[in-house]
C-alpha positions as CSV (number, residue, x, y, z in Angstrom):
1,M,37.8,54.7,33.2
2,K,39.3,53.9,36.7
3,E,42.7,53.7,35.1
4,K,42.5,57.1,33.2
5,I,41.8,58.9,36.4
6,E,44.8,57.4,38.4
7,K,46.9,58.4,34.8
8,R,45.5,61.7,35.3
9,K,46.6,62.0,39.6
10,K,49.8,60.9,38.4
11,F,50.1,63.8,36.0
12,L,48.8,67.0,38.2
13,I,51.1,65.2,41.2
14,G,53.8,65.4,38.6
15,M,53.2,68.9,37.5
16,L,52.3,70.2,41.2
17,I,56.4,69.2,42.1
18,A,57.5,70.6,38.7
19,L,56.4,74.2,39.5
20,V,57.4,73.8,43.4
21,M,61.1,72.9,41.4
22,L,60.5,76.2,38.8
23,T,59.5,78.6,41.9
24,A,63.3,77.4,43.6
25,N,65.4,78.0,40.6
26,M,63.9,81.1,39.1
27,S,64.6,82.5,43.3
28,G,68.3,81.6,42.2
29,C,68.1,83.3,38.6
30,L,67.2,86.4,39.8
31,G,69.8,86.7,42.9
32,I,67.6,87.1,46.0
33,G,69.9,86.6,48.9
34,N,73.0,86.3,46.8
35,E,74.1,89.7,45.4
36,P,77.5,89.2,43.0
37,K,80.4,90.8,44.3
38,E,82.3,93.5,42.3
39,N,85.0,91.8,40.1
40,D,88.4,93.1,41.3
41,E,92.2,92.5,41.3
42,N,91.9,90.9,44.7
43,N,88.8,88.6,43.7
44,P,89.3,87.1,40.7
45,Q,86.1,85.2,38.8
46,P,86.1,81.7,37.4
47,P,85.6,81.4,33.6
48,I,82.0,79.8,33.5
49,T,81.6,76.0,32.2
50,P,78.1,75.3,30.0
51,T,75.7,73.0,31.7
52,Y,74.5,69.4,30.2
53,Y,71.9,67.5,31.0
54,N,70.5,64.1,30.1
55,L,67.4,63.3,28.5
56,I,66.3,59.4,28.4
57,I,63.6,58.5,26.6
58,K,61.5,55.4,27.1
59,V,58.6,53.9,25.3
60,V,55.9,51.1,26.8
61,G,53.9,49.8,24.4
62,Q,54.4,49.3,20.6
63,G,56.2,52.8,19.2
64,T,58.4,55.1,18.4
65,T,59.8,58.6,19.6
66,N,61.8,61.3,17.8
67,P,64.6,61.7,19.0
68,T,64.8,58.0,19.8
69,T,64.7,56.7,22.6
70,G,68.0,55.7,24.6
71,A,70.2,59.0,26.3
72,H,70.7,62.2,24.6
73,S,72.7,65.0,26.3
74,Y,71.3,68.6,26.0
75,L,72.7,72.1,27.5
76,K,70.6,73.8,30.0
77,G,68.0,75.5,29.1
78,T,68.0,73.4,25.8
79,K,64.0,73.3,24.7
80,V,63.6,69.9,23.1
81,N,60.8,68.9,21.0
82,L,59.9,64.7,21.9
83,T,57.2,63.3,19.2
84,A,56.1,60.1,20.0
85,D,54.6,57.3,17.4
86,P,52.2,54.9,17.5
87,S,53.4,51.7,15.5
88,P,50.1,50.4,13.5
89,G,47.3,49.4,15.6
90,W,48.6,51.2,18.6
91,E,47.9,54.5,19.2
92,F,49.4,56.7,21.9
93,D,48.9,57.6,25.4
94,Y,50.8,59.6,27.7
95,W,54.0,61.2,28.5
96,S,55.6,59.5,32.4
97,D,58.5,59.2,34.7
98,D,59.4,63.5,34.7
99,I,56.7,64.7,32.5
100,H,53.6,63.9,33.1
101,K,51.5,65.4,29.9
102,F,48.8,63.9,27.4
103,Q,49.8,66.2,24.8
104,N,52.3,65.0,21.9
105,P,54.2,66.3,20.6
106,I,55.3,67.7,23.9
107,N,58.8,70.7,24.8
108,I,61.4,70.3,27.6
109,T,63.3,72.8,28.5
110,M,66.8,70.7,29.7
111,T,66.8,72.3,32.9
112,S,68.2,69.1,34.7
113,N,68.2,65.7,33.7
114,K,65.5,64.2,33.1
115,T,63.9,60.8,32.3
116,V,60.3,60.7,29.8
117,T,58.5,57.7,29.3
118,A,56.1,58.0,26.1
119,N,53.2,55.3,26.7
120,F,51.3,53.8,23.6
121,Y,48.4,51.1,23.8
122,K,46.9,49.2,21.5
123,K,44.0,50.0,19.9
124,R,41.0,47.9,20.7
125,T,39.0,46.7,18.0
126,P,35.4,47.3,18.8
127,P,33.5,43.5,18.7
128,P,32.1,43.1,14.9
129,P,28.3,43.1,15.1
130,Y,26.5,39.0,16.0
131,Y,22.9,38.4,15.1
132,T,20.8,36.1,16.0
133,L,19.1,32.7,14.0
134,T,16.4,31.3,15.9
135,I,15.4,27.9,14.0
136,T,12.2,26.0,15.0
137,I,10.5,23.0,14.3
138,D,6.7,21.8,13.0
139,G,6.5,17.8,13.4
140,Q,8.7,15.3,13.5
141,G,12.3,15.7,12.1
142,T,16.0,17.7,13.0
143,T,17.7,20.3,12.0
144,N,21.1,20.8,11.5
145,P,21.9,23.3,13.5
146,A,19.6,21.9,15.8
147,S,16.6,23.4,16.8
148,G,17.1,26.6,19.1
149,T,19.0,30.1,19.1
150,H,22.1,30.7,17.6
151,S,24.5,33.6,16.8
152,Y,26.6,34.5,13.2
153,L,28.7,37.5,12.9
154,K,27.2,40.0,10.8
155,D,27.1,38.9,6.5
156,S,27.8,35.3,7.4
157,S,26.3,32.5,5.6
158,V,24.4,29.9,7.5
159,I,23.5,26.6,5.4
160,I,20.6,24.5,7.4
161,T,19.5,21.1,6.5
162,A,16.3,19.3,8.1
163,T,16.6,15.7,8.0
164,A,13.1,13.9,8.5
165,S,12.1,11.1,11.8
166,A,11.1,8.1,10.3
167,G,7.6,7.7,8.3
168,Y,7.3,11.8,8.0
169,K,9.1,14.5,5.2
170,F,10.1,17.8,5.0
171,D,7.8,20.0,3.8
172,H,8.8,23.5,3.5
173,W,10.3,26.3,5.4
174,S,8.8,29.5,6.6
175,G,9.8,32.7,8.8
176,D,12.6,35.0,7.0
177,T,12.6,32.5,4.4
178,A,10.3,30.5,3.0
179,G,9.9,27.7,0.1
180,T,10.9,23.5,0.0
181,Q,14.4,24.0,-0.9
182,N,16.8,21.5,1.4
183,P,19.4,22.7,2.4
184,V,18.4,26.1,2.0
185,T,21.6,29.0,2.7
186,I,20.6,31.9,5.3
187,P,22.5,35.3,4.8
188,M,22.7,37.0,8.2
189,S,22.1,40.4,7.2
190,S,19.9,40.9,10.7
191,N,18.5,39.1,13.3
192,K,16.3,35.8,11.7
193,T,13.8,33.2,12.9
194,V,13.3,30.1,10.7
195,K,11.0,27.2,10.7
196,A,11.6,23.7,9.7
197,W,8.0,21.8,8.5
198,F,7.6,18.5,8.9
199,V,4.7,16.4,7.4
200,E,3.7,12.8,7.6
201,K,4.8,11.0,4.7
202,P,1.9,9.5,2.7
203,V,1.4,5.7,3.9
204,Y,0.5,3.6,1.3
205,Y,-0.7,-0.5,2.3
206,E,-1.5,-3.4,-0.3
207,L,-5.1,-4.9,0.4
208,A,-4.5,-8.6,-1.5
209,I,-8.7,-9.4,-2.4
210,K,-8.3,-13.5,-2.9
211,V,-11.5,-15.8,-3.9
212,S,-11.4,-19.3,-2.9
213,G,-14.5,-20.8,-5.4
214,D,-15.9,-19.8,-8.4
215,G,-17.0,-15.9,-8.0
216,T,-15.2,-12.7,-8.4
217,T,-15.1,-9.3,-6.3
218,N,-15.3,-5.8,-6.4
219,P,-12.6,-4.5,-6.4
220,A,-11.2,-7.4,-8.6
221,P,-9.3,-10.0,-7.1
222,G,-5.5,-9.3,-7.6
223,N,-3.3,-6.7,-4.9
224,H,-4.5,-3.0,-4.6
225,T,-2.9,0.0,-2.9
226,Y,-4.4,2.1,-0.9
227,L,-3.4,5.2,1.5
228,K,-3.5,4.6,5.3
229,G,-7.4,5.1,6.9
230,T,-9.0,4.9,3.6
231,Q,-12.0,2.4,4.3
232,V,-12.1,0.3,1.5
233,S,-15.9,-1.5,0.8
234,I,-15.4,-4.9,-0.8
235,A,-18.5,-6.7,-2.8
236,A,-18.5,-10.8,-3.5
237,I,-19.7,-11.1,-6.6
238,L,-21.4,-14.7,-7.5
239,S,-21.4,-17.0,-10.7
240,T,-24.1,-19.1,-12.1
241,N,-25.1,-21.5,-9.1
242,W,-22.3,-20.5,-6.5
243,Q,-23.2,-18.9,-3.8
244,F,-21.6,-16.7,-1.2
245,D,-20.1,-18.8,2.1
246,Y,-18.3,-16.1,4.2
247,W,-15.1,-14.0,4.1
248,S,-11.4,-15.2,5.8
249,G,-8.3,-13.3,6.5
250,D,-8.3,-10.5,7.8
251,A,-12.5,-9.8,7.3
252,D,-14.6,-12.3,8.9
253,G,-18.6,-12.6,8.2
254,N,-21.0,-14.2,5.7
255,Q,-22.4,-11.2,4.5
256,N,-21.5,-10.6,0.7
257,S,-20.2,-7.4,1.3
258,T,-17.8,-6.2,4.2
259,T,-16.3,-2.7,4.6
260,I,-12.0,-3.0,6.1
261,T,-10.0,0.1,6.9
262,I,-6.9,0.4,5.6
263,D,-3.9,0.6,8.5
264,S,-1.5,-1.8,7.8
265,D,-1.3,-4.5,4.9
266,K,-4.2,-6.7,4.5
267,E,-5.6,-10.1,3.1
268,I,-9.4,-10.9,2.1
269,T,-10.7,-13.8,1.1
270,A,-14.2,-14.0,-0.6
271,R,-14.9,-17.9,0.0
272,F,-18.0,-19.3,-2.4
273,A,-20.1,-22.4,-1.3
274,P,-20.6,-24.4,-4.7
275,P,-23.6,-25.8,-6.6
276,Y,-22.2,-29.7,-6.2
277,K,-20.8,-31.4,-3.6
278,V,-18.4,-34.0,-4.0
279,Y,-18.0,-37.7,-1.8
280,G,-15.4,-37.8,0.4
281,L,-12.4,-35.7,0.8
282,D,-9.3,-37.4,2.4
283,F,-8.6,-35.3,5.3
284,G,-4.4,-34.1,5.9
285,P,-4.2,-31.1,8.4
286,Y,-0.4,-30.7,8.4
287,T,-0.8,-27.7,6.2
288,K,1.9,-25.3,8.3
289,S,5.2,-25.2,7.9
290,G,6.9,-27.3,10.5
291,Q,4.0,-29.7,10.7
292,N,4.8,-33.5,10.7
293,P,2.7,-36.4,12.7
294,N,6.4,-37.9,12.5
295,Y,7.6,-35.5,14.7
296,G,5.0,-35.3,16.7
297,T,3.0,-32.3,15.8
298,I,0.0,-31.3,17.9
299,I,-2.9,-30.1,16.0
300,S,-5.0,-27.5,17.6
301,E,-9.0,-27.0,17.3
302,E,-8.7,-24.3,16.5
303,Q,-6.5,-24.9,13.1
304,I,-8.9,-28.1,12.0
305,R,-12.1,-25.6,12.7
306,E,-10.7,-23.2,10.3
307,L,-9.4,-26.2,7.9
308,I,-13.0,-28.0,7.6
309,K,-15.1,-24.1,7.6
310,V,-13.3,-23.9,4.4
311,I,-14.8,-27.2,2.6
312,K,-17.5,-27.8,4.7
313,K,-19.4,-26.9,1.8
314,Y,-17.9,-29.1,-0.8
315,T,-18.1,-32.2,0.2
316,T,-20.0,-34.7,2.7
317,W,-17.4,-37.2,4.3
318,I,-13.6,-36.6,4.9
319,R,-11.6,-39.1,6.4
320,T,-8.4,-39.0,9.2
321,Y,-5.6,-41.2,9.5
322,G,-4.8,-40.8,13.3
323,T,-7.0,-40.6,16.7
324,E,-4.0,-38.7,18.5
325,R,-2.3,-35.1,19.1
326,G,-5.4,-33.3,17.8
327,L,-6.9,-35.8,15.5
328,E,-9.1,-37.2,18.4
329,N,-11.2,-34.0,17.7
330,V,-12.2,-34.1,14.3
331,G,-14.8,-36.2,14.4
332,R,-16.6,-34.4,16.8
333,I,-15.9,-31.1,15.4
334,A,-16.5,-32.6,11.7
335,H,-20.3,-33.5,12.7
336,E,-21.5,-30.2,14.2
337,N,-20.1,-29.0,10.7
338,G,-22.9,-31.3,9.4
339,L,-20.0,-33.7,7.8
340,S,-20.3,-37.1,8.1
341,V,-16.7,-38.8,8.6
342,A,-14.2,-42.2,8.6
343,I,-11.8,-42.0,11.7
344,G,-8.5,-44.0,10.7
345,A,-6.9,-45.4,13.2
346,W,-3.1,-45.1,12.0
347,L,-1.5,-48.5,12.1
348,S,2.6,-49.3,12.0
349,K,5.1,-51.7,13.3
350,D,5.5,-49.8,16.6
351,L,2.4,-51.8,18.6
352,A,2.3,-49.7,21.4
353,A,1.1,-47.0,19.3
354,N,-1.5,-49.2,17.3
355,E,-2.3,-49.8,21.3
356,R,-3.5,-46.5,21.9
357,Q,-4.6,-45.6,18.1
358,V,-7.2,-48.8,18.6
359,A,-8.5,-47.6,22.2
360,N,-9.1,-44.1,21.0
361,L,-10.9,-45.3,17.7
362,I,-12.8,-47.3,19.8
363,T,-13.6,-44.2,22.6
364,I,-14.4,-41.6,19.5
365,A,-16.9,-44.0,17.9
366,N,-18.9,-44.8,21.4
367,D,-18.8,-41.2,21.8
368,G,-21.2,-41.0,18.7
369,E,-17.9,-39.1,16.8
370,A,-17.6,-41.4,13.8
371,D,-19.4,-42.8,11.3
372,M,-16.8,-45.1,9.4
373,L,-14.2,-46.8,11.7
374,I,-11.1,-46.9,9.3
375,V,-8.0,-49.7,10.6
376,G,-5.1,-48.8,9.1
377,N,-3.4,-47.6,5.8
378,E,-1.2,-49.4,3.4
379,V,0.5,-50.9,6.7
380,M,0.3,-54.4,4.3
381,L,1.7,-52.4,1.7
382,R,4.6,-51.1,3.9
383,G,5.7,-54.3,5.3
384,E,4.9,-53.6,8.5
385,L,2.2,-55.6,10.0
386,N,0.7,-59.2,8.3
387,S,-3.0,-59.5,7.2
388,S,-3.5,-61.6,10.8
389,Q,-1.8,-58.8,12.8
390,V,-4.5,-56.4,10.6
391,I,-7.8,-58.9,11.5
392,G,-6.7,-58.9,14.5
393,Y,-7.1,-54.9,14.9
394,I,-10.6,-55.0,12.6
395,N,-12.2,-57.9,15.3
396,R,-11.2,-55.9,18.3
397,V,-12.6,-52.8,16.6
398,K,-16.2,-54.5,15.9
399,E,-16.2,-56.1,19.2
400,N,-16.0,-53.1,21.2
401,T,-18.7,-50.3,19.1
402,S,-21.9,-51.5,17.8
403,G,-23.9,-50.0,14.5
404,I,-20.6,-48.5,12.4
405,P,-18.8,-50.2,9.3
406,V,-15.1,-51.1,10.5
407,V,-12.7,-51.7,7.7
408,A,-9.2,-51.8,6.5
409,S,-7.7,-49.7,4.2
410,D,-4.9,-50.9,1.6
411,V,-3.8,-50.4,-2.2
412,Y,-6.2,-52.7,-4.1
413,G,-3.4,-55.1,-4.7
414,E,-3.1,-56.0,-1.4
415,F,-6.9,-56.9,-1.2
416,L,-6.6,-58.9,-4.2
417,E,-3.5,-61.0,-2.9
418,H,-5.2,-61.2,0.5
419,P,-9.1,-62.4,0.7
420,E,-8.8,-62.7,4.1
421,I,-9.1,-58.6,4.6
422,M,-12.1,-58.5,2.3
423,N,-13.5,-61.1,4.9
424,A,-12.8,-59.1,7.5
425,S,-13.9,-56.4,6.5
426,D,-17.5,-54.8,5.8
427,I,-16.5,-52.6,2.7
428,I,-13.7,-53.0,0.2
429,L,-11.9,-49.9,1.1
430,A,-8.9,-49.4,-1.7
431,N,-6.4,-46.8,-3.0
432,C,-5.7,-46.7,-6.4
433,Y,-3.3,-44.5,-7.8
434,P,-2.2,-44.6,-11.8
435,Y,0.1,-41.8,-11.5
436,W,2.6,-44.5,-9.2
437,E,1.5,-46.9,-12.0
438,R,3.1,-44.7,-13.9
439,I,0.3,-44.3,-16.4
440,S,-0.4,-41.1,-19.1
441,I,-3.3,-39.0,-17.9
442,D,-5.6,-40.0,-20.6
443,Y,-5.8,-43.6,-19.4
444,A,-5.6,-42.9,-15.3
445,V,-9.5,-42.8,-15.1
446,Y,-9.7,-46.5,-17.4
447,N,-7.2,-47.7,-15.2
448,I,-9.1,-47.4,-12.2
449,N,-12.4,-48.0,-13.9
450,L,-10.1,-51.7,-14.7
451,R,-8.8,-52.1,-10.9
452,Y,-12.7,-51.1,-9.8
453,Q,-13.7,-53.8,-11.8
454,Q,-11.3,-56.9,-10.7
455,L,-12.2,-55.4,-7.0
456,L,-16.0,-55.8,-7.7
457,A,-15.2,-59.2,-9.0
458,A,-13.5,-60.7,-6.0
459,A,-15.8,-58.4,-3.0
460,G,-18.5,-60.9,-3.8
461,N,-21.6,-58.6,-2.4
462,K,-19.8,-55.9,-0.3
463,K,-19.5,-52.6,-1.5
464,V,-16.1,-51.2,-2.9
465,M,-14.8,-47.9,-2.0
466,I,-12.5,-46.1,-3.8
467,A,-10.4,-45.0,-0.2
468,E,-7.7,-42.7,-2.2
469,T,-6.8,-41.1,-5.7
470,G,-5.3,-38.5,-7.1
471,W,-3.0,-36.7,-9.0
472,P,-0.5,-33.9,-8.2
473,S,-0.1,-30.7,-9.3
474,S,3.8,-30.1,-9.5
475,G,6.8,-32.6,-9.0
476,D,8.3,-35.5,-11.1
477,T,7.5,-37.2,-13.6
478,M,6.6,-41.0,-13.3
479,G,7.1,-43.0,-16.6
480,D,4.3,-41.9,-18.8
481,A,2.2,-40.1,-15.6
482,V,3.2,-35.8,-15.5
483,P,2.0,-33.7,-12.5
484,S,1.1,-30.8,-13.5
485,P,-1.7,-28.2,-12.9
486,E,-3.6,-29.0,-15.9
487,N,-3.3,-33.3,-15.4
488,A,-4.6,-32.7,-11.9
489,N,-7.7,-30.8,-12.9
490,F,-8.4,-32.9,-15.1
491,F,-7.6,-36.4,-13.4
492,F,-10.5,-34.6,-10.9
493,L,-12.9,-34.0,-12.7
494,N,-12.3,-37.2,-14.8
495,F,-12.5,-39.2,-11.9
496,I,-15.8,-37.4,-10.4
497,S,-17.1,-38.0,-14.0
498,W,-16.5,-42.0,-13.6
499,A,-17.3,-42.4,-9.9
500,N,-20.8,-40.6,-10.8
501,T,-21.6,-42.7,-13.7
502,E,-20.9,-45.9,-11.8
503,N,-22.3,-45.0,-8.8
504,V,-19.2,-45.4,-6.8
505,S,-18.4,-43.6,-3.7
506,Y,-14.6,-42.8,-2.8
507,F,-12.3,-40.3,-1.3
508,Y,-10.3,-38.1,-3.1
509,F,-6.7,-37.4,-2.0
510,E,-6.4,-35.4,-0.6
511,A,-8.1,-32.1,0.9
512,F,-5.4,-30.2,1.2
513,D,-1.5,-29.9,-0.1
514,E,0.5,-31.3,3.1
515,P,4.6,-30.0,2.7
516,W,5.7,-32.8,5.4
517,K,5.5,-34.9,2.6
518,V,8.1,-33.7,0.4
519,N,10.7,-35.9,3.0
520,Y,8.8,-38.7,2.1
521,E,7.4,-38.2,-1.8
522,G,10.1,-35.9,-2.8
523,P,8.5,-32.7,-4.5
524,K,5.0,-34.4,-5.3
525,G,4.4,-35.1,-2.4
526,A,3.1,-31.8,-1.2
527,H,0.8,-30.8,-4.2
528,W,-1.8,-33.6,-4.0
529,G,-4.3,-31.2,-2.5
530,V,-8.0,-29.8,-4.3
531,W,-7.4,-26.6,-1.8
532,D,-3.6,-25.2,-1.7
533,K,-1.5,-25.2,1.8
534,N,-2.9,-22.1,2.3
535,G,-6.6,-23.3,2.0
536,Y,-7.6,-21.3,-1.6
537,L,-9.1,-23.9,-4.6
538,K,-6.6,-24.7,-7.3
539,P,-7.7,-22.8,-10.0
540,G,-9.3,-25.6,-12.5
541,M,-10.4,-27.3,-9.8
542,E,-13.8,-25.4,-9.6
543,R,-15.3,-27.4,-12.9
544,V,-16.4,-29.7,-10.1
545,F,-18.3,-27.9,-8.0
546,N,-20.1,-26.8,-10.7
547,G,-21.3,-30.4,-11.6
548,E,-19.8,-30.6,-14.7
549,S,-18.2,-33.8,-16.1
550,T,-16.1,-35.3,-18.7
551,L,-16.8,-37.6,-21.7
552,N,-17.1,-41.8,-20.9
553,N,-13.5,-42.6,-22.2
554,W,-12.9,-45.3,-19.8
555,G,-14.9,-48.3,-21.5
556,T,-13.1,-50.7,-23.9
557,K,-13.7,-51.8,-27.3
558,I,-11.0,-54.1,-29.4
559,I,-7.8,-52.9,-29.5
560,D,-7.4,-52.7,-33.7
561,G,-10.3,-54.3,-34.7
562,P,-11.0,-58.2,-35.3
563,G,-7.8,-60.0,-35.9
564,N,-4.9,-62.9,-34.1
565,P,-4.1,-61.8,-30.8
566,T,-0.5,-60.7,-30.8
567,I,2.2,-59.1,-28.2
568,K,5.2,-56.6,-28.8
569,F,8.0,-54.7,-27.1
570,T,8.1,-51.3,-28.0
571,H,10.9,-50.3,-26.1
572,V,13.6,-52.7,-23.5
573,P,15.5,-51.4,-21.7
574,P,19.5,-51.7,-21.8
575,Y,21.0,-53.9,-19.8
576,G,22.3,-52.0,-16.6
577,S,19.7,-49.1,-17.1
578,Y,16.7,-49.0,-14.6
579,E,13.6,-47.9,-17.7
580,D,10.4,-49.1,-17.9
581,L,9.4,-52.1,-20.3
582,K,7.3,-50.9,-23.1
583,G,4.8,-53.1,-25.3
584,D,1.7,-53.1,-27.7
585,V,-0.9,-55.6,-27.9
586,S,-3.2,-55.8,-30.2
587,H,-7.3,-57.6,-31.8
588,V,-8.1,-58.2,-27.6
589,S,-10.2,-55.6,-25.3
590,S,-7.9,-53.9,-23.3
591,S,-10.6,-54.4,-20.0
592,D,-10.6,-58.5,-21.1
593,Y,-6.5,-58.9,-20.7
594,R,-3.9,-58.3,-19.2
595,V,0.1,-58.6,-19.7
596,A,2.0,-60.6,-17.5
597,V,5.8,-59.5,-17.2
598,Y,8.8,-62.5,-15.8
599,I,12.8,-61.3,-15.9
600,K,15.3,-63.6,-15.0
601,V,18.1,-62.5,-12.9
602,G,20.5,-65.4,-12.5
603,N,18.9,-68.8,-13.0
604,G,15.4,-67.8,-11.3
605,W,12.5,-66.1,-12.7
606,W,10.8,-63.0,-11.2
607,T,7.7,-60.8,-11.5
608,K,7.2,-57.8,-12.2
609,P,6.5,-55.0,-11.3
610,F,5.2,-56.8,-7.6
611,W,4.1,-60.0,-6.7
612,D,0.9,-58.4,-5.2
613,N,0.7,-56.7,-8.3
614,P,1.3,-58.9,-10.9
615,L,-0.9,-57.9,-14.0
616,T,-0.2,-55.6,-15.9
617,I,-3.2,-53.2,-17.3
618,I,-3.9,-53.0,-21.4
619,L,-4.3,-49.1,-21.9
620,P,-7.6,-48.3,-24.3
621,N,-4.7,-47.7,-27.4
622,G,-3.2,-51.4,-26.7
623,N,0.0,-49.8,-25.0
624,W,1.5,-51.2,-22.1
625,I,3.8,-50.5,-19.5
626,C,5.8,-52.3,-16.6
627,D,8.6,-51.3,-14.0
628,I,10.6,-54.0,-14.4
629,T,13.2,-52.7,-11.6
630,T,11.7,-52.9,-8.4
631,G,14.4,-55.2,-6.7
632,G,17.6,-55.2,-6.1
633,Q,19.2,-56.7,-9.1
634,D,16.7,-56.0,-11.5
635,S,18.9,-53.7,-14.0
636,Q,21.3,-57.4,-14.3
637,A,18.0,-59.4,-15.9
638,T,19.6,-61.2,-19.0
639,E,16.0,-62.5,-20.1
640,I,12.5,-60.7,-20.4
641,I,8.9,-61.9,-21.0
642,A,6.1,-60.8,-21.4
643,F,2.3,-63.2,-21.8
644,L,-1.1,-61.9,-22.9
645,L,-3.4,-63.5,-20.7
646,P,-7.2,-63.7,-20.2
647,V,-8.1,-61.2,-16.9
648,S,-9.8,-64.4,-15.1
649,Y,-6.4,-66.0,-15.0
650,G,-4.1,-66.2,-12.5
651,P,-0.5,-65.6,-13.1
652,P,2.1,-67.5,-10.9
653,L,3.9,-65.7,-8.7
654,M,7.3,-66.2,-9.5
655,R,10.2,-66.0,-6.4
656,G,13.1,-67.1,-8.2
657,G,11.8,-70.2,-9.7
658,S,14.5,-71.8,-12.5
659,I,11.7,-72.8,-14.9
660,L,8.2,-70.5,-15.5
661,P,4.8,-72.4,-15.3
662,Q,3.7,-74.5,-18.0
663,G,0.4,-73.0,-17.5
664,L,1.4,-69.8,-18.7
665,Y,2.0,-71.0,-22.3
666,D,-0.9,-72.9,-22.0
667,N,-3.5,-69.6,-21.1
668,A,-1.5,-66.9,-23.0
669,L,-3.3,-65.6,-26.4
670,A,0.5,-65.1,-27.2
671,Y,4.0,-63.8,-25.5
672,V,6.8,-62.2,-26.8
673,N,10.9,-62.4,-25.1
674,V,13.8,-60.9,-25.6
675,T,17.5,-61.7,-24.1
676,R,19.8,-59.0,-23.2
677,S,23.2,-58.9,-22.2
678,L,26.1,-56.6,-21.2
């Protein structure tokens, strides 16, 4: 507007100047004060010359003129019609310089030289219309474009995308659009408001319900999925003669129903107490990953309490294998839970460690936290101590304690080979493993019965207990011994049936699977437990705690009926192989006879399988099996001989002698031999 006013001022001033000049010109034209003289001969007039003036036309901006820009010559008094023609997008504004007018076209009378400028201005396009889009959010999420107010050109389209935050989902739009489509397109035909609604995702968690023992639950054992925040009531349902014991995992208490709130994945176990208890369990607490007594692992009281709580309703005794790094607390905790406990001092070739173990064993006994004191386990079998050393430790414990049996524990063969250990021990505590002797599950307890009868005969009036026996539920096959859940279940039931029938006290190996043993025994080492490493009773093991039993399969009879006793080989391993030697006997009672096997390597004869185990048992069907490659060059034996001998005969132990004693031939009912070569 200010520019317009200035232009009009210039135009009016120009008009005033032009008016003054026009008045002066008119005065001259009328002859005022300038009378013409008469033309006479003495005063002639010159001829009149036409007068021309220049018209210069200019342009400011973009446009043309007619006449065109430039200089033009016109006769004085000529009227010139001047037209301004703007270019596209431009407008004529006004004339300037010697003419100041807004009219177009204009007429100019050429009374003098003139300059005229046609002024053009660019058309001002009105700004396009814009609309606002306001985006808001409810819940947790974002939009693109972001929440807030944005301007968009009229009739444009805006795409809005909603992105939910973790744990949320996009639900719907509201405002000037609706529905659940995502992304959504908004036509900008007016100001718009849109809200993106986000809602929390339905969160589901798993509830794992487990059972240990014979019983079930409602909901049933297994994995169940529930919405976050759901309250779930779980009831323990009893089987015949079993009682509910307690809840473990993410629930506790001993009421047979419980309610838990599902705010994360949960695991809960209903633990049931059986109607029948076993006599004793071997207790090793190294059940968690990375725990290993050989690495100095310290077992907490809390872990010991948790494990004892699992088994305390299933056994009357537990047996331990050390008195340091947390194990010194087992006796006290076992007594607090109503269990009797046999505390074991772990002995080895480390004499300093032995001193600590024995000193702690004496302290535990004198604190009233033990009911039996075990000095070492299989330390003679491992060759780490001799019988004199073991007896020395036994006597020291006896001298410093009173009223508690002090015993040694080793494999049955070590007791038979070292009667002095039997004499020193208050009870004969023998380990017996048909699995390690490669015996079929069908004859495993038969084997134990034979070993037990041998020990009874050698022990005089002393009590004989089975300190360790068991069967792995997984691992490597050893000869005819196949580890599996089914065989482990059957052996457990068969052994307990035998022990109950024969009134034998025992510690069953073992309470829990211990993963660390895989490093020393292979895959089978981690699978000896009645319970798995997480404290769940293995399926099928509950039959023992139901009080079930098997038929007597450990008794004997005459194989193949009366007749002349015979022995034969049924499989002779090829020279250089490490296979087992197998054979068969007939017409003898398997419980009254054994097989003695010898191999000749070079020029010497050797007892097999071991010096402390020189006799191979005969199974009820007459079969026998012997590992003949227990020494360094045994696979290169060139002769093998097997004698059928009465159980009362002690065969000579051969350690490389060149001749077998005549007594073998004199006492044998039969023998068989074979020669091998490369």
